[in-house]
C-alpha positions in Angstrom: 166.8 193.5 161.3 166.3 193.6 157.5 166.7 189.8 157.4 163.9 189.5 160.1 161.6 191.8 158.1 162.2 189.8 154.9 161.4 186.6 156.7 158.2 188.1 158.2 157.2 189.4 154.8 157.7 186.0 153.2 155.7 184.4 156.0 152.8 186.9 155.5 152.8 186.1 151.8 152.6 182.4 152.4 149.8 182.8 154.9 147.8 184.9 152.4 148.5 182.3 149.6 147.4 179.5 151.9 144.2 181.2 152.7 143.5 181.9 149.1 144.1 178.3 148.1 141.7 177.0 150.8 139.0 179.4 149.7 139.4 178.2 146.1 139.0 174.6 147.3 135.8 175.6 149.1 134.2 177.4 146.1 135.2 174.4 143.9 132.2 172.6 145.2 129.9 175.0 143.5 129.7 172.8 140.4 128.0 170.2 142.7 125.1 172.5 143.3 122.1 172.6 141.0 118.8 174.6 141.2 115.9 172.5 139.8 112.4 173.6 139.1 109.6 171.1 138.8 106.1 171.9 137.5 104.5 168.9 139.1 105.0 166.9 142.3 108.1 164.6 142.3 109.2 162.1 144.8 112.5 161.4 146.6 113.2 158.6 149.2 110.8 159.3 152.1 109.5 162.6 150.8 107.5 164.4 148.1 108.3 167.7 146.6 105.5 170.1 145.5 106.0 172.1 142.3 108.7 174.7 142.8 112.5 175.3 142.8 114.8 173.2 144.9 118.6 173.1 145.5 120.3 169.7 144.9 123.9 169.6 146.1 126.6 167.3 147.3 126.4 167.8 151.0 130.1 167.4 151.9 132.2 167.6 148.7 135.4 167.6 150.7 134.6 164.3 152.5 132.0 162.2 150.7 130.7 162.8 147.3 127.9 160.3 147.8 125.8 162.3 150.3 123.2 164.5 148.6 121.2 167.3 150.3 117.9 168.7 148.8 116.7 172.0 150.2 114.2 174.7 149.6 115.4 177.5 147.3 116.1 179.7 150.3 117.8 176.8 152.1 115.4 177.2 155.1 114.1 173.6 154.8 115.9 170.4 154.2 113.8 167.8 152.4 116.5 165.1 152.0 120.0 164.3 153.2 120.9 160.8 152.2 123.6 158.5 150.8 123.4 157.8 147.1 125.1 155.5 144.7 127.6 157.1 142.3 126.7 156.2 138.8 128.0 157.0 135.4 126.0 159.4 133.2 124.3 157.2 130.6 125.8 157.5 127.1 123.7 159.7 124.9 121.9 161.5 127.8 121.7 165.1 126.7 123.8 167.6 128.8 120.7 169.5 129.7 119.0 166.5 131.3 120.0 166.8 135.0 117.6 164.2 136.5 116.1 160.9 135.4 112.8 159.6 136.6 111.6 156.2 137.6 108.0 154.9 137.0 105.1 155.6 139.3 101.5 154.4 139.4 99.0 156.7 137.9 98.2 159.6 140.2 101.4 159.3 142.2 104.5 161.6 142.0 107.1 160.1 139.8 110.4 159.3 141.8 113.6 161.0 140.9 115.9 158.1 140.1 119.1 160.0 139.7 120.6 163.5 139.7 123.5 164.5 137.4 125.2 167.7 138.4 125.7 170.0 135.4 128.8 169.1 133.4 129.6 165.9 135.5 130.3 162.6 133.9 128.8 160.9 137.1 125.6 161.3 138.9 123.9 160.2 142.1 121.3 157.5 142.2 118.8 157.8 144.9 118.2 154.7 147.1 114.6 153.8 147.7 113.5 151.2 150.2 111.0 148.6 148.8 
C-alpha cells in the first residue's frame, strides 16, 4: 500500500512539473510582443495605422517565428497578420530603435520596413507588393 502511495505521489509531482514547464514555454513568447506608439500615420502592407498604440507580436512563436500580427492596444482589432522575412538587426542600430521605416512620397504614410523585438538580434522585414 505504501509503495502505491509513493508511486502516486511521484506521478503527481511529475504532472505538476510538466504543467509548470509547459506554462513557462508559453510565457517565453512574451519577449516577442512589443507595444509601439506612433504620433503620425504609418503604413504596413495593405493597411495604414492612425496615430496611437499598437501591439506587434510574433503570432505563433511555437510554430513559425516569421508570422507577425499587429493589433489594436486592446487586441479588439487585427490590422495585419502576415509572413515576414527574418533579418539580422543592423550593426549599430541602437537598442531603443524597434522599427525601421522606408521612404514614402510626400503626404503619404511612411511604411514600416522592419520590426525588431526588444533585445532580439533578429527582426521581421515586412513584405510589400509592388
